[in-house]
LOTIGU-890092 format. One record per residue: residue number from 1; residue in one letter; x, y, z of N, C-alpha, C in turn. Coordinates in steps of 0.05 Angstrom, whole numbers, plus 32768, in hexadecimal, padded with zeros to 4 digits. Layout:
  kemi  romi    nu    nv    nw   cau   cav   caw    cu    cv    cw
   NUM     a     X     Y     Z     X     Y     Z     X     Y     Z
...
This chain:
  kemi  romi    nu    nv    nw   cau   cav   caw    cu    cv    cw
     1     x  80A9  7FBF  8097  80B8  7FCD  8083  80C1  7FE8  808E
     2     x  80DB  7FEF  808B  80E6  8008  8093  80ED  8018  807A
     3     x  80E4  8031  8079  80EA  8043  8062  80FD  8059  806B
     4     x  8113  805C  805C  8126  8071  8061  811E  808A  8052
     5     x  8123  80A1  805E  811E  80BB  8051  8138  80CB  8051
     6     x  8142  80D2  8039  815A  80E2  8037  8152  80FE  802E
     7     x  8158  8112  803F  814F  812D  803A  8135  8132  8049
     8     x  8136  8141  805F  811F  8143  8071  8113  815F  8071
     9     x  8115  816D  805A  810A  8187  8056  80EC  8186  804F
    10     x  80E3  819A  8040  80C7  819F  803B  80B7  8187  8030
    11     x  80BF  817C  8019  80B0  8167  800C  80B0  814D  801D
    12     x  80C4  8149  802D  80C5  8131  803D  80AE  8130  8051
    13     x  80A3  8146  8059  808C  8147  806B  8074  813A  805F
    14     x  806F  813F  8045  8059  8132  8037  805C  8114  8036
    15     x  8075  810B  8031  807B  80EE  8030  8076  80E1  804B
    16     x  8080  80EE  8060  807E  80E1  807B  8061  80E0  8084
    17     x  8051  80F5  807F  8035  80F5  8087  8026  80DE  8078
    18     x  802D  80DA  805F  8020  80C4  8050  802A  80A9  8059
    19     x  8043  80A6  805D  804E  808C  8066  8042  8084  8081
    20     x  803C  8097  8092  8030  8091  80AC  8014  8085  80AA
    21     x  8008  8086  8091  7FEE  807A  808C  7FF0  805E  8081
    22     x  8008  8054  807C  800C  803A  806E  8012  8024  8082
    23     x  8000  8011  8084  8003  7FFD  809A  801B  7FEA  8096
    24     x  8024  7FE6  807C  803B  7FD5  8078  8055  7FE1  8081
    25     x  8056  7FFB  8085  806E  8009  808D  806F  800B  80AC
    26     x  8083  8001  80B8  8085  7FFF  80D5  8098  8013  80E2
    27     x  80A8  8020  80D1  80BB  8033  80DD  80C9  8044  80C7
    28     x  80D8  8058  80D0  80E5  806B  80BE  8102  806F  80C7
    29     x  8113  8075  80B3  812F  807C  80B9  8134  8096  80AA
    30     x  813E  80AB  80B8  8143  80C5  80AC  8161  80CB  80AA
    31     x  8168  80D9  8094  8183  80E4  8093  8182  80FF  8085
    32     x  818E  8113  8091  8191  812D  8086  81AA  813A  8092
    33     x  81B8  814A  8082  81D0  8156  808D  81CA  816B  80A3
    34     x  81B0  8173  80A3  81A7  8186  80B8  8196  8176  80CC
    35     x  81A1  8172  80E4  8193  8162  80F8  8178  816E  8100
    36     x  8176  8188  80FF  815C  8195  8106  8146  818D  80F3
    37     x  814E  8189  80D9  813A  8180  80C6  812F  8165  80CE
    38     x  8141  8153  80D7  8138  8139  80DF  8126  813A  80F7
    39     x  812E  814B  810A  811E  814D  8123  8102  8159  811D
    40     x  8101  816C  810C  80E7  8178  8105  80D5  8164  80F6
    41     x  80E2  8154  80E4  80D2  8140  80D6  80C8  812A  80E8
    42     x  80D8  8123  80FC  80D0  810F  810F  80B7  8116  811E
    43     x  80B3  8130  8122  809C  813A  8132  8081  8133  8125
    44     x  8081  8130  810A  8067  812A  80FD  8064  810C  80F7
    45     x  8078  80FC  80FC  8077  80E0  80F7  8067  80D2  810D
    46     x  8057  80BE  8106  8049  80AE  811A  8054  8092  811B
    47     x  806A  808E  810E  8078  8074  810E  8093  8077  811C
    48     x  809F  8062  8126  80BA  8064  8132  80CE  806E  811E
    49     x  80E0  8080  8127  80F3  808D  8115  810F  8089  8120
    50     x  8122  8082  810E  813E  8081  8114  814B  8099  8106
    51     x  8159  80A9  8116  8168  80C0  810A  8185  80B6  8104
    52     x  818B  80B4  80EB  81A4  80A8  80E3  81BB  80BC  80E2
    53     x  81D3  80B2  80E9  81EB  80C3  80E9  81F7  80C6  80CD
    54     x  81F2  80B2  80BC  81FE  80B2  80A1  81ED  80A1  808E
    55     x  81F4  80A2  8075  81E6  8093  8060  81E8  8075  8065
    56     x  81FE  806B  806D  8202  804F  8072  81EE  8044  8087
    57     x  81EA  8053  809C  81D7  804B  80B1  81BB  8049  80A6
    58     x  81B3  805E  8096  8199  805E  808B  8195  8046  8078
    59     x  81A9  8041  8067  81A7  802C  8053  81A3  8011  8060
    60     x  81B2  800C  8075  81B1  7FF2  8082  8198  7FEE  8094
    61     x  818B  8005  809B  8173  8004  80AC  815A  8001  809B
    62     x  815B  8006  8081  8143  8009  8071  813E  7FF2  805D
    63     x  8125  7FEE  8057  811D  7FDB  8042  8118  7FE8  8027
    64     x  8115  8002  8027  8112  8013  800F  8117  8030  8018
    65     x  811C  8042  8005  8122  805D  800E  8117  8072  7FFA
    66     x  8114  808A  8005  8108  80A0  7FF6  811D  80B7  7FF5
    67     x  8120  80C3  7FDD  8133  80D9  7FD9  8123  80F3  7FD7
    68     x  8126  8105  7FEA  8117  811E  7FEC  812A  8136  7FEC
    69     x  8141  8134  7FDF  8155  8149  7FDF  8153  8159  7FC6
    70     x  8163  816F  7FC3  8165  817D  7FAA  816D  816A  7F93
    71     x  8163  8170  7F7B  8166  815E  7F64  8183  8156  7F5E
    72     x  8195  8169  7F62  81B1  8164  7F5A  81BF  814F  7F6C
    73     x  81B2  8148  7F82  81BD  8134  7F95  81B1  8118  7F92
    74     x  819C  8116  7F82  818E  80FC  7F81  81A0  80E5  7F79
    75     x  81AF  80E7  7F64  81C0  80D1  7F5B  81D5  80CA  7F6F
    76     x  81E4  80DD  7F79  81FA  80D7  7F8B  81F1  80CA  7FA5
    77     x  81DA  80D4  7FAF  81D0  80C8  7FC8  81C5  80AC  7FC3
    78     x  81B7  80A8  7FAD  81AD  808D  7FA7  81C5  807A  7FA4
    79     x  81D9  8082  7F96  81F1  8071  7F92  81FE  806A  7FAD
    80     x  81FF  807D  7FC0  820B  8077  7FDA  81FA  8063  7FEA
    81     x  81E0  8067  7FEA  81CE  8054  7FF8  81D1  8038  7FED
    82     x  81D0  8036  7FD2  81D1  801C  7FC5  81EC  800E  7FC8
    83     x  8200  801E  7FCD  821A  8012  7FD3  8219  8000  7FEC
    84     x  8209  8009  8000  8206  7FFB  8019  81EF  7FE6  8019
    85     x  81DB  7FEC  8009  81C3  7FDA  800A  81B3  7FDE  7FF0
    86     x  81AF  7FC8  7FE1  81A1  7FCA  7FC8  8183  7FC8  7FCD
    87     x  8177  7FDF  7FD4  815A  7FE0  7FDA  814C  7FF3  7FC7
    88     x  8132  7FEF  7FC1  8124  8000  7FAF  8122  801D  7FB9
    89     x  811F  802F  7FA7  811D  804B  7FAE  8105  8059  7FA2
    90     x  80FC  806E  7FAF  80E8  8080  7FA4  80F6  809B  7FA2
    91     x  80F7  80A7  7F8B  8106  80C0  7F86  80F2  80D6  7F80
    92     x  80F6  80ED  7F8E  80E6  8104  7F87  80EC  810D  7F6A
    93     x  80D9  811A  7F5E  80DB  8123  7F42  80E7  813F  7F41
    94     x  80F4  8147  7F2B  80FE  8135  7F16  8115  8125  7F21
    95     x  811D  8110  7F12  8131  80FE  7F1C  814C  810B  7F21
    96     x  8153  811F  7F11  816C  812C  7F14  816C  8147  7F06
    97     x  8183  8154  7F04  8185  816E  7EF6  8188  816A  7ED8
    98     x  818F  8153  7ECF  8193  814E  7EB2  818F  8131  7EAC
    99     x  818D  812B  7E92  8186  8110  7E89  819D  80FC  7E8E
   100     x  81B5  8106  7E8D  81CC  80F4  7E91  81CC  80E8  7EAE
   101     x  81C9  80FA  7EC1  81C8  80F0  7EDD  81AF  80E0  7EE3
   102     x  8199  80E8  7ED7  8180  80D9  7EDA  8183  80BD  7ECF
   103     x  8191  80BA  7EB9  8195  80A0  7EAD  81A6  808F  7EBF
   104     x  81BB  809B  7ECB  81CC  808C  7EDD  81BC  8083  7EF6
   105     x  81AA  8094  7EFF  819A  808D  7F16  8188  8075  7F10
   106     x  817B  8076  7EF9  816A  8060  7EF1  817A  8046  7EED
   107     x  8192  8049  7EE2  81A3  8032  7EDD  81AA  8023  7EF7
   108     x  81AF  8032  7F0D  81B7  8025  7F26  81A0  801D  7F38
   109     x  8188  8027  7F31  8171  8023  7F43  8168  8005  7F42
   110     x  8163  7FF9  7F59  815A  7FDE  7F5A  813D  7FDC  7F4F
   111     x  8134  7FC3  7F48  8118  7FC0  7F40  8105  7FCA  7F56
   112     x  80EE  7FD2  7F4D  80D9  7FDD  7F5E  80DE  7FF9  7F68
   113     x  80F1  8007  7F5B  80F6  8023  7F61  80E3  8034  7F51
   114     x  80DA  804B  7F5D  80C6  805C  7F50  80CD  8079  7F53
   115     x  80BE  808A  7F45  80C1  80A7  7F47  80A7  80B3  7F52
   116     x  80AA  80C9  7F60  8093  80D4  7F6F  8081  80E5  7F5D
   117     x  8073  80D9  7F4B  805E  80E6  7F3B  8044  80E2  7F4A
   118     x  8041  80F0  7F60  8029  80EC  7F71  800F  80F7  7F66
   119     x  8012  810A  7F53  7FF9  8117  7F48  7FE7  8102  7F3A
   120     x  7FF3  80ED  7F2F  7FE2  80D9  7F22  7FD0  80CA  7F36
   121     x  7FD7  80CD  7F50  7FC6  80C1  7F65  7FB2  80D4  7F71
   122     x  7FB2  80ED  7F68  7F9F  8101  7F72  7F83  80F8  7F6B
   123     x  7F70  80FC  7F7E  7F55  80F3  7F7A  7F48  8100  7F62
   124     x  7F50  8119  7F5C  7F45  8127  7F45  7F4D  8118  7F2C
   125     x  7F66  8111  7F2A  7F70  8102  7F12  7F63  80E7  7F10
   126     x  7F60  80D9  7F27  7F54  80BE  7F26  7F37  80C0  7F1F
   127     x  7F29  80D5  7F27  7F0D  80D9  7F1F  7F0B  80DE  7F01
   128     x  7F1D  80EE  7EF6  7F1D  80F3  7ED9  7F22  80D9  7ECA
   129     x  7F34  80C9  7ED3  7F39  80AF  7EC6  7F20  809E  7EC7
   130     x  7F12  809E  7EDE  7EFA  808E  7EE1  7EE4  8098  7ECD
   131     x  7EE1  80B2  7ECB  7ECD  80BD  7EB9  7ED4  80B7  7E9C
   132     x  7EED  80B9  7E95  7EF5  80B2  7E79  7EEC  8096  7E72
   133     x  7EF0  8083  7E84  7EE9  8067  7E7E  7ECB  8062  7E81
   134     x  7EBF  806B  7E97  7EA3  8065  7E9D  7E90  8073  7E89
   135     x  7E97  808A  7E80  7E86  8099  7E6D  7E8E  8094  7E50
   136     x  7EA2  8082  7E4C  7EAA  807A  7E32  7EB0  8092  7E20
   137     x  7EC2  80A3  7E2A  7EC9  80BC  7E1C  7EDD  80B7  7E05
   138     x  7EE9  80A0  7E03  7EFB  809A  7DEE  7F17  80A4  7DF4
   139     x  7F28  80A6  7DDF  7F44  80AE  7DE3  7F46  80CC  7DE7
   140     x  7F5C  80D3  7DF5  7F62  80EF  7DF9  7F6B  80FC  7DDF
   141     x  7F60  8114  7DD9  7F67  8122  7DC1  7F78  813A  7DC8
   142     x  7F71  8148  7DDE  7F80  8161  7DE5  7F7F  8164  7E03
   143     x  7F96  816C  7E0E  7F99  8170  7E2B  7FA5  818C  7E2F
   144     x  7F97  819C  7E3E  7FA1  81B7  7E45  7FA2  81BA  7E63
   145     x  7FB8  81C4  7E6D  7FBC  81C7  7E8A  7FCB  81E1  7E91
   146     x  7FC1  81EF  7EA4  7FCF  8206  7EB0  7FD4  8200  7ECD
   147     x  7FED  8202  7ED5  7FF5  81FD  7EF0  8004  8215  7EFA
   148     x  7FF6  8226  7F0A  8000  8240  7F10  8005  8243  7F2E
   149     x  801D  824B  7F36  8024  8251  7F51  8030  826D  7F52
   150     x  8037  8276  7F6A  8043  8291  7F6C  805B  8292  7F7E
   151     x  8069  827B  7F81  8080  8279  7F93  8097  828B  7F8A
   152     x  8099  8290  7F70  80AE  82A2  7F67  80AA  82BF  7F71
   153     x  8090  82C5  7F76  808A  82E0  7F80  808B  82E2  7F9E
   154     x  8085  82CC  7FAC  8083  82CC  7FC9  809D  82C5  7FD7
   155     x  80AF  82B6  7FCA  80C9  82AF  7FD5  80DE  82C3  7FCD
   156     x  80E6  82D3  7FDF  80F8  82EA  7FD9  8115  82E4  7FDA
   157     x  811C  82CB  7FE1  8138  82C4  7FE4  813F  82AD  7FD1
   158     x  8158  82AB  7FC9  8161  8296  7FB7  8162  827B  7FC6
   159     x  815C  8266  7FB8  815F  824B  7FC2  816E  823A  7FAD
   160     x  8173  8221  7FB2  8180  820F  7F9F  816F  820D  7F85
   161     x  8155  8211  7F88  8143  820F  7F70  8148  8225  7F5C
   162     x  8155  823B  7F64  8158  8252  7F52  8173  8251  7F43
   163     x  8184  823D  7F48  819F  823E  7F3C  819F  8232  7F20
   164     x  81B3  823B  7F11  81B7  8231  7EF5  81BA  8213  7EF4
   165     x  81C5  8207  7F09  81C8  81EA  7F0A  81AD  81DC  7F08
   166     x  8198  81E9  7F11  817D  81DE  7F11  816D  81E8  7EF9
   167     x  817A  81F4  7EE5  816C  8203  7ED0  8155  81F5  7EC4
   168     x  8158  81DB  7EBD  8142  81CD  7EAF  8131  81BD  7EC1
   169     x  8139  81B8  7EDA  812B  81A6  7EEB  811B  81B4  7F02
   170     x  8121  81CD  7F07  8114  81DA  7F1E  8107  81F5  7F18
   171     x  8106  81FC  7EFE  80F6  8213  7EF7  80D9  820C  7EF7
   172     x  80C8  821E  7EEE  80AB  8218  7EED  80A6  8200  7EDB
   173     x  80B3  8200  7EC4  80AE  81EA  7EB2  80B9  81CF  7EBC
   174     x  80D2  81CF  7EC5  80DE  81B6  7ECF  80D0  81AB  7EE7
   175     x  80C8  81BC  7EF9  80BC  81B4  7F12  809E  81AD  7F0F
   176     x  808E  81C0  7F06  8071  81BC  7F05  8068  81AC  7EED
   177     x  8075  81B0  7ED6  806B  81A2  7EBE  8072  8184  7EBE
   178     x  8085  817B  7ED0  8089  815F  7ED3  806F  8150  7ED8
   179     x  805F  815B  7EEB  8046  814E  7EF2  8032  8150  7EDA
   180     x  8032  8167  7ECD  801F  816B  7EB7  8025  8157  7EA0
   181     x  803E  8154  7E99  8046  8141  7E84  803E  8125  7E8C
   182     x  8043  811E  7EA5  803C  8104  7EAF  801E  80FF  7EAD
   183     x  800E  8113  7EB4  7FF1  8110  7EB1  7FE9  810D  7E94
   184     x  7FF6  811C  7E82  7FF0  8118  7E66  7FF5  80FC  7E5D
   185     x  800B  80F0  7E66  8010  80D4  7E60  7FFB  80C1  7E6B
   186     x  7FF2  80C7  7E83  7FDD  80B6  7E90  7FC3  80B9  7E81
   187     x  7FBA  80D1  7E7B  7FA1  80D6  7E6D  7FA1  80CC  7E50
   188     x  7FB7  80CF  7E43  7FB9  80C7  7E26  7FC0  80AA  7E22
   189     x  7FC9  809D  7E38  7FD3  8081  7E37  7FE9  807F  7E21
   190     x  7FFA  8093  7E21  8010  8094  7E0D  8027  80A4  7E19
   191     x  803A  80AB  7E08  8051  80BA  7E10  8055  80D3  7DFE
   192     x  8062  80E7  7E08  8067  80FF  7DF8  807A  80F9  7DE2
   193     x  8074  8103  7DCA  8086  8102  7DB3  809B  8118  7DB7
   194     x  80B3  8111  7DBF  80C7  8125  7DC6  80CE  8136  7DAD
   195     x  80CB  812C  7D96  80D2  813B  7D7D  80BE  8150  7D76
   196     x  80A7  8151  7D84  8092  8163  7D7E  808E  8179  7D93
   197     x  80A1  817D  7DA4  809F  8190  7DBA  80A5  81AD  7DB1
   198     x  8096  81BF  7DBC  809C  81DC  7DBA  809A  81E8  7DD5
   199     x  80AF  81F6  7DDE  80B1  8201  7DF9  80B7  821F  7DF7
   200     x  80A7  822F  7E07  80AD  824B  7E0A  80AD  8251  7E28
   201     x  80C0  8261  7E31  80C2  8266  7E4E  80D0  8280  7E54
   202     x  80CE  8289  7E6D  80DB  82A2  7E74  80DD  82A4  7E93
   203     x  80EB  82BA  7E9B  80EF  82BF  7EB8  80E5  82DB  7EBE
   204     x  80D0  82DD  7ECD  80C5  82F8  7ED4  80D4  8303  7EEC
   205     x  80D9  82F2  7F00  80E7  82FB  7F19  8104  82F5  7F15
   206     x  8114  8309  7F0E  8130  8304  7F06  8144  8305  7F1C
   207     x  813D  8312  7F32  814F  8314  7F49  8140  830F  7F63
   208     x  814E  8305  7F76  8144  8301  7F91  815A  8308  7FA5
   209     x  8154  8309  7FBE  8168  830E  7FD2  817E  82F8  7FD0
   210     x  8196  8300  7FC9  81AC  82ED  7FC7  81B7  82EB  7FAB
   211     x  81A8  82F6  7F97  81B3  82F5  7F7C  819E  82F2  7F66
   212     x  81A7  82E6  7F4F  8197  82E4  7F38  8189  82C9  7F36
   213     x  8170  82CA  7F2D  8161  82B1  7F28  8169  82A6  7F0C
   214     x  8171  828D  7F0B  817C  8281  7EF3  816A  826C  7EE6
   215     x  8151  826A  7EEF  813E  8257  7EE4  8125  8266  7EDB
   216     x  8115  8258  7ECA  80FC  8264  7EC1  80E7  8263  7ED7
   217     x  80D4  8276  7ED5  80BE  8275  7EE8  80A3  8274  7EDB
   218     x  80A3  8272  7EC0  808A  826F  7EB1  8090  8265  7E95
   219     x  807D  8257  7E89  8081  824E  7E6E  806B  823B  7E64
   220     x  806D  8234  7E4B  805A  8222  7E3E  8068  820B  7E30
   221     x  805B  81F4  7E2F  8065  81DD  7E20  804E  81D4  7E0E
   222     x  8054  81D1  7DF4  8041  81C7  7DE1  804C  81AD  7DD4
   223     x  803A  819A  7DCF  8043  8182  7DC2  802D  816E  7DBE
   224     x  8035  8155  7DB8  8023  8140  7DB3  802E  8125  7DBD
   225     x  801D  8112  7DBF  8026  80F7  7DC6  802C  80E7  7DAD
   226     x  8038  80D0  7DB1  803E  80BF  7D9A  8025  80B3  7D8D
   227     x  800E  80B5  7D9B  7FF5  80AC  7D8F  7FE3  80C3  7D88
   228     x  7FEF  80DB  7D84  7FE2  80F3  7D79  7FCD  8100  7D8B
   229     x  7FD1  80FF  7DA4  7FC2  8111  7DB6  7FD3  812A  7DBA
   230     x  7FC7  8141  7DBD  7FD5  815A  7DBE  7FD3  8166  7DDA
   231     x  7FE7  8177  7DE1  7FE6  8184  7DFB  7FF1  81A1  7DFA
   232     x  7FE7  81B0  7E0D  7FF0  81CC  7E13  7FF3  81CE  7E31
   233     x  800B  81D2  7E3B  8010  81D3  7E57  801C  81EF  7E5F
   234     x  8011  81FB  7E73  801B  8214  7E7D  8023  8210  7E9B
   235     x  803B  8217  7EA1  8044  8215  7EBD  8051  822F  7EC5
   236     x  804A  8238  7EDD  8055  8252  7EE6  8057  8253  7F04
   237     x  806C  8261  7F0D  8070  8267  7F2A  806F  8285  7F2F
   238     x  8065  8294  7F1B  8065  82B1  7F1D  804A  82BD  7F15
   239     x  8034  82B0  7F1D  8019  82B9  7F16  800C  82C9  7F2D
   240     x  7FFA  82DA  7F26  7FEB  82E9  7F3A  7FD5  82D7  7F46
   241     x  7FCA  82E0  7F5C  7FB8  82D0  7F6C  7FA0  82C5  7F5C
   242     x  7F95  82D5  7F4B  7F7D  82CD  7F3C  7F81  82B7  7F28
   243     x  7F9B  82B1  7F22  7FA0  829B  7F0F  7FAB  8282  7F1B
   244     x  7FAE  8282  7F36  7FBB  826B  7F43  7FAB  8252  7F41
   245     x  7FB9  823B  7F43  7FAB  8221  7F44  7FB0  8210  7F2C
   246     x  7FA1  81FA  7F2A  7FA3  81E7  7F14  7F89  81E8  7F04
   247     x  7F8C  81EB  7EEA  7F75  81ED  7ED8  7F78  81D9  7EC1
   248     x  7F66  81C6  7EBF  7F68  81B0  7EAB  7F51  81B0  7E98
   249     x  7F58  81AA  7E7F  7F43  81A6  7E6A  7F4C  818E  7E59
   250     x  7F3B  8179  7E59  7F41  8161  7E4A  7F2B  815C  7E35
   251     x  7F33  815B  7E1C  7F20  8155  7E07  7F25  8139  7DFC
   252     x  7F10  8129  7DFF  7F11  810D  7DF5  7F01  810B  7DDB
   253     x  7F00  80F4  7DCF  7EF1  80F0  7DB6  7ED3  80F5  7DB9
   254     x  7EC8  80F0  7DD2  7EAB  80F2  7DD5  7EA3  8105  7DEB
   255     x  7EB5  8114  7DF6  7EAE  8126  7E0B  7EC5  8136  7E16
   256     x  7EBF  8147  7E29  7ED3  8159  7E34  7ED1  815A  7E52
   257     x  7EE7  815C  7E60  7EE8  815E  7E7D  7EF7  8177  7E85
   258     x  7EEC  8187  7E97  7EF9  819F  7EA0  7EFB  819E  7EBF
   259     x  7F12  81A8  7EC9  7F15  81AB  7EE6  7F26  81C3  7EEC
   260     x  7F1F  81D1  7F01  7F2F  81E8  7F0A  7F2E  81EA  7F28
   261     x  7F44  81F1  7F34  7F44  81F5  7F51  7F35  820E  7F59
   262     x  7F2B  821D  7F46  7F19  8233  7F4D  7EFF  8228  7F59
   263     x  7EF8  8210  7F51  7EE1  8202  7F5C  7EEA  81E6  7F63
   264     x  7EF8  81E4  7F7A  7F09  81CD  7F80  7EFB  81B2  7F82
   265     x  7EE1  81B3  7F87  7ED3  8199  7F8C  7EC1  8190  7F75
   266     x  7EC5  819C  7F5D  7EB3  8195  7F47  7EC3  8190  7F2D
   267     x  7EBC  817A  7F20  7EC6  8174  7F05  7EAE  8177  7EF2
   268     x  7EB3  8183  7EDB  7E9D  8187  7EC8  7EA1  8174  7EB0
   269     x  7E8B  8166  7EA8  7E8C  8154  7E92  7E79  815D  7E7C
   270     x  7E84  8160  7E64  7E74  8167  7E4D  7E74  8150  7E39
   271     x  7E5D  8146  7E31  7E5B  8132  7E1C  7E54  8140  7E02
   272     x  7E60  8138  7DEC  7E5C  8145  7DD2  7E40  813F  7DC6
   273     x  7E32  812B  7DD1  7E18  8125  7DC8  7E02  812B  7DDC
   274     x  7E09  813B  7DF1  7DF6  8142  7E06  7DF6  8160  7E0A
   275     x  7DDF  816B  7E12  7DDE  8188  7E17  7DE7  818F  7E32
   276     x  7DE1  817E  7E46  7DE6  8186  7E61  7E04  8182  7E69
   277     x  7E0C  8192  7E7C  7E27  818F  7E88  7E24  8180  7EA3
   278     x  7E33  816B  7EA6  7E32  815B  7EBE  7E47  8165  7ED2
   279     x  7E3E  816B  7EEB  7E50  8173  7F00  7E56  815B  7F12
   280     x  7E6F  8154  7F15  7E77  813E  7F26  7E84  814A  7F3F
   281     x  7E78  8145  7F56  7E82  8150  7F6F  7E97  813E  7F7B
   282     x  7EAD  814A  7F85  7EC1  813B  7F93  7EBB  813D  7FB1
   283     x  7EAD  812A  7FBC  7EA4  812C  7FD7  7EB4  811D  7FEB
   284     x  7EC9  810F  7FE2  7EDA  80FF  7FF4  7EE8  8110  8009
   285     x  7EE9  8106  8021  7EF8  8114  8036  7F16  810F  8033
   286     x  7F26  8123  803B  7F42  8120  803A  7F4C  8110  8052
   287     x  7F60  80FF  804E  7F6D  80F0  8064  7F81  8102  8072
   288     x  7F91  8111  8062  7FA5  8124  806C  7F9D  813F  8061
   289     x  7F9F  8153  8072  7F99  816F  8069  7FAF  8178  8056
   290     x  7FA6  8186  8041  7FB9  8191  802D  7FC6  81AA  8038
   291     x  7FE0  81AD  8033  7FEE  81C6  803B  7FE3  81DE  802B
   292     x  7FE7  81F6  8035  7FDE  820E  8026  7FEB  820E  800A
   293     x  7FDB  8217  7FF7  7FE3  821B  7FDB  7FE8  8201  7FCB
   294     x  7FE3  81EA  7FD8  7FE5  81D1  7FC8  7FCA  81C9  7FBD
   295     x  7FCA  81B7  7FAA  7FB2  81AE  7F9D  7FA0  819F  7FB0
   296     x  7F86  819F  7FAB  7F74  818D  7FBB  7F7D  8170  7FB9
   297     x  7F7C  8162  7FCF  7F83  8146  7FD0  7FA1  8141  7FCB
   298     x  7FB2  8156  7FCB  7FCE  8152  7FC6  7FDB  8140  7FDB
   299     x  7FD6  8146  7FF4  7FE3  8136  800A  7FDB  8119  8008
   300     x  7FC1  8114  8003  7FB7  80F8  8002  7FC3  80E8  7FEA
   301     x  7FCB  80F6  7FD5  7FD6  80E8  7FBE  7FEF  80D8  7FC5
   302     x  7FFE  80E2  7FD8  8016  80D4  7FE1  800F  80B9  7FEF
   303     x  7FF8  80B9  7FFC  7FF0  80A0  8009  7FEB  808A  7FF5
   304     x  7FDD  8091  7FDF  7FD7  807D  7FCB  7FF0  8075  7FBB
   305     x  8003  8088  7FB8  801C  8081  7FAC  802B  806C  7FBD
   306     x  802C  8071  7FD7  803A  805E  7FE9  802B  8043  7FEB
   307     x  8011  8043  7FEB  8002  802A  7FEB  800A  8018  7FD4
   308     x  800B  8024  7FBC  8012  8015  7FA4  802F  800C  7FA5
   309     x  8041  801E  7FAE  805D  8016  7FAF  8061  7FFF  7FC3
   310     x  8055  8001  7FDA  8058  7FEC  7FEE  804D  7FD1  7FE4
   311     x  8037  7FD3  7FD5  802C  7FBA  7FC9  8040  7FAE  7FB5
   312     x  804C  7FC0  7FA6  8061  7FB7  7F93  8079  7FAB  7FA1
   313     x  8082  7FB8  7FB6  8099  7FAE  7FC6  8093  7F93  7FD3
   314     x  807A  7F8F  7FDB  8073  7F77  7FE9  806D  7F5F  7FD7
   315     x  805E  7F65  7FC1  8053  7F4F  7FB1  805C  7F4F  7F94
   316     x  806C  7F62  7F8C  8074  7F65  7F70  805D  7F6A  7F5D
   317     x  8045  7F71  7F68  802E  7F79  7F58  8030  7F96  7F53
   318     x  8028  7F9E  7F3B  802C  7FBA  7F33  8012  7FC6  7F28
   319     x  8007  7FD9  7F37  7FF0  7FE9  7F2D  7FFA  7FF8  7F14
   320     x  7FE8  7FFD  7F01  7FF0  800B  7EE9  7FF6  8028  7EEF
   321     x  7FEF  8032  7F06  7FF5  804E  7F0E  8011  8051  7F1A
   322     x  801E  803B  7F22  8038  803D  7F2F  804C  804A  7F1C
   323     x  8058  8061  7F24  806A  8070  7F13  8086  8064  7F13
   324     x  808B  8052  7F01  80A5  8045  7F00  80BB  805A  7EFB
   325     x  80D2  8054  7F05  80E8  8068  7F03  80EF  806E  7EE6
   326     x  80EB  805B  7ED5  80F0  8060  7EB8  80DE  8075  7EAC
   327     x  80C6  8078  7EB8  80B4  808D  7EAF  80BF  80A8  7EB6
   328     x  80CC  80AA  7ECD  80D9  80C2  7ED5  80F0  80C9  7EC2
   329     x  80FD  80B5  7EB8  8113  80BA  7EA5  8109  80C5  7E8B
   330     x  80F2  80BA  7E82  80E7  80C4  7E68  80E0  80E2  7E6B
   331     x  80D4  80E9  7E81  80CD  8105  7E85  80E6  8117  7E89
   332     x  80FB  810B  7E95  8114  811A  7E96  811F  8120  7E7A
   333     x  811B  810D  7E68  8124  8111  7E4C  8114  8128  7E40
   334     x  80FB  812A  7E46  80EB  8140  7E3C  80F5  815B  7E48
   335     x  80FB  815B  7E62  8105  8173  7E6F  811E  817D  7E61
   336     x  812E  816C  7E57  8147  8174  7E49  8141  8187  7E32
   337     x  8129  8185  7E27  8122  8196  7E10  811A  81B2  7E19
   338     x  8117  81B6  7E33  810F  81D1  7E3D  8125  81E5  7E3A
């Protein structure tokens, strides 16, 4: 199986490192308008790589492809590839800059296409799901998450992520809360009730070298699922060092689970009928080292995403964790409310 990669910048490196761990994948095809990006990405690949001159070459060389470009290009690039070859795709999140283009992308996507919600494959998340079932905690009642970064403070120059065109899809809420909403859906085994959303947001860093910042860099989302689980989500790219990381609190019918990257290897379990607090240690070794400032086990989560996708591509079997592209569309609809 040959996997094509369109867009060979930052996030593509995580995909290629993970793909290199998948035995069903025998080679890669790269395309980027910047040849240096392709050459740099090729350096970390352990599989044979074809550097493509155009989209047509990549499409005809690949059995499936991955879109790692800015959000506003996802639909047009997918359409061009599929013109030459109707192959499944994996699209980085969010699917597009708006619901209309995301809908068109889903409409043209072949069966077995997925969206890159890799956080649901993180070992921390999988351990929480295991505890929920094994400890018989019952249904989720409340989910609270804080996902804090400081890139708005450390990046002093404007990028495509700061433009008004990316207003709802690349601010702190559109970018970081995509994963948080997806995790709420996984933990609650339900979907967000779009009619019950409340969003507040702002921009602390208003200018950078090159002009004005036109997206939010911090905010909150409040709401509930259609089966009456509630959530509070905070996403920020403008926090100070002492607040950085991911902080989770899940309240179930019969207990509570807490996790924070302040203590990266421990999950805390509280049962409502027990006095003691149970500490669950995350002792697994990482397969791929995590980049600086990323979550624990972030890099490895892409491996498990690709394992499930390749299984789906090969056998039409579908793990319940596989993030179908229609799930990305539902979250894009939520983003429209931001």
